[in-house]
N, C-alpha and C positions, 0 to 999 in steps of 0.2 A: 615354864620359864617365860618370863615377860620379854617383850621386844628389847627393852633396855638391857636386860641381863644377857640376851643373845648377842647384842651389839658389843657389850663390854667383854664378853668371852671371846668373840671373834677378834676384837681389837687387841686383846692381850696376846693372842697368838700371831697377829699380823702386823703389829706396830713397826717392825723393822723393814717392811716393804715400802718401796717408793709410792707415795700417794695414799698410804693407808690412813693417814690422819684426815685427808679430804673425804675418803670413802666413809670413814666412821662418822664424820660430821654430817654427811649426806644421809646416812642411816638414821641418825638421831633426828634430823629434820623430818624425814619421811614418817618416822614413828610418831612424831608430834603433830603431823598434819601440816607441816610448814613446807614452803617451796622456795628455798634459797638456791643460789647457784650450785651448791654441793648436791642438793637433792635432785635438781634437774639434770646434773651431770650423771648421776646414777641411773636416772630414767632413760638416758640416751642409750645405755648398754645393759638394760635389765637382764636380758637373756644370758649374755656373756658373764655378767657378774654372778648370776645364780649358778651357772655351770661351774664357776670358780669357787663356789661354796660360800659366797657372801650372803648373809642372812637378811635379804631384802624383805621388808614388810609388804604385804599385799596392799597395793594402792591402785586406785582408778586414775587413769591418765586420760584426760579429755582434750589434750592439745598435743602438738608435736613437741617432744622434749627438746629437740635440737633448736627449734625456733624459739621456744620459751627461754632456753639458756642464753641464746644470742640476744634476745630482747632484754633480758635481765642484765647481762654484763654490758650491753650497749647503753643502758640507762645510767649505769655508774661509770662506764669507761669512756664515754664521749666519742671522740674521733677515732680512738683506738679500739673500737668494739670488735673488729675482726681479729686483731692481734690478741685481745683479751680472751675471746672465744677460743681461738686456736691454742692458747696457753692452757685453758681448762681441759680441752680435749687431749692435749699432750700429756697432762697429768694422768688422765684416765688411761690413755694408751700405755704409759710407763707402768702403771699398776697392773694392767691386764697382761702385759708381757712378763712381768715378774711372777705372776701366779700361773702362767701357762706351763 
């Protein structure tokens, strides 16, 4: 089964969970070697997401995911970077609570 097939199967089962759409987009980005905010968000909580059964592809992380996410949302969020970062983390937390 390819990464894309694993992601699609996981999303079909999880789409009703809060934040599942963000998690699925992050999975797609990671599988494609991209690093958007969704991908960095997943890398913040790799261990917890794997424990929850999320099919994270194996990726090498060479920087702090939290810092990379903050820098990325700060570049697009301007003065509201902290609030934007907290909103992303909040989405992740809601998802993780839903699957716990």
